C-alpha positions, 0 to 999 in steps of 0.5 A: 500500500502507498501512503502519500501526504495530501495537505490542503486536498479533498479527494471527494471534491476533486473526483466529484467535480466533473473533470473525470468520469471513471472513478467509482465509490465503494464503501470508504474506497474510490476505485479508478485509473491512473494511466493504465493502473487500476487503483483504490484510494481513500483519504484519511485526514491529510494522507492518501492511502492507495492500493494499485494493480501494478507495482510500478505506480509510485508515490511521485506518480500519485502526487503528480496525478492529484497535483499534490506538488502544487502550492494550493495556498498560493493558487487559491490566493491568486484567484480569490478576487471576489465574493463569489469565488471566495464562497466557492473556495471556502465551501470546496477548498482542497479541490485540485485539477487532476493531471490526466492522460491526454488521449483519454481526456480528449476522447472522453470530452468528445463523448461529453459534448452536450451530455450529462455526467451519468450518460457520459459515464455509461458511454465511456464504460461501454467503450472501455468494455468493448475496446479496452483491456480487462483489469481487476483488483480486490474484486473490482473488475473493469477495463482500461481505456481504449487505445486510439488505434483500437477506435481508429480501426472500428466502424462508425456503426459499431460506435453508434451501437454503444450509444455514441450517436452523432459523436461516433464519427467524431471520435473515430476520426480524432482517434485516427489523427492521434493514432497516426501521430498527426495530433500528439498529446505529448506535444500539446502538453509542451506548447503554450495554451493558445497553440494547444487549443488551436490544434485541439479545435482542428480535431473532429468533434472538438469545439471551444468548450471541449478544447478548453476541457482537454487543455485544462485536464489533459494538457495542464494549461491552467489558464484554460476556462471551459464554459458550458451552461453551468459556467454561464450561470456562474458568470452572470455574477460578473455580467448582471445587466449585460449579454455576453458571448462565451468569448467575452466570458472567457477573455474576462475570466483570464484577465480577472483570475489570471494564470490559474483561471482554470482553477477558478473555473473548477471551483465555480463549476462545482460550487454552482452545481452543488447549489443547484443539486443541494 
């Protein structure tokens, strides 16, 4: 078992904040994937306890995935610039932006387009069952995320049969771009935000919001500020008497919150959804 110090961190808020779709709660443990490793993890105070199906998962890899190496006090201080974000931080402090695998993030958010979280989870689970490699640990059985080559070679009809609907050709075509090396997720993690977003929007099925989600969650571009209907509601706080396009909202957020606007987005998104669901 791995044990990692996790100060200023909330495992629950992080996994429940809409940035990942493959974690499941079983009693006091959360089961999911870090890369190709299936893990079960729980938080006890300022510690994370983790079991993995693969001994190659190290404490450093765990800290990297959960962004425990970042100074949350500094990040939250930089975005805590108005009362709405202040309330969000106070209520959900410890939420961190995961460092997820690029291809999985890209494919997942193509599936997430105009969808709710429950349906997204079901869609991705069916994809993994159909094209992923089986894995198990301590009675938890699941499937790894499909490699781009597997989805690039399948038919649109097969993907539609898994419930992807109009997203099927988008996912297959984008898988081909990644499988052929025409889109390199490793390269996109190394370039600046604007370059990465432009490249992502050249993929089928990737518009402004999906590109920002992938840039933030899969490429660690913390100035990315994904905007969906929940964020449009949150941003009414700043544009009470004005109509605002998504571009205007996005540009304002980058100026208002600075280089960690993506963290502000996650706190506001989770805060607004929590208020509506409470």
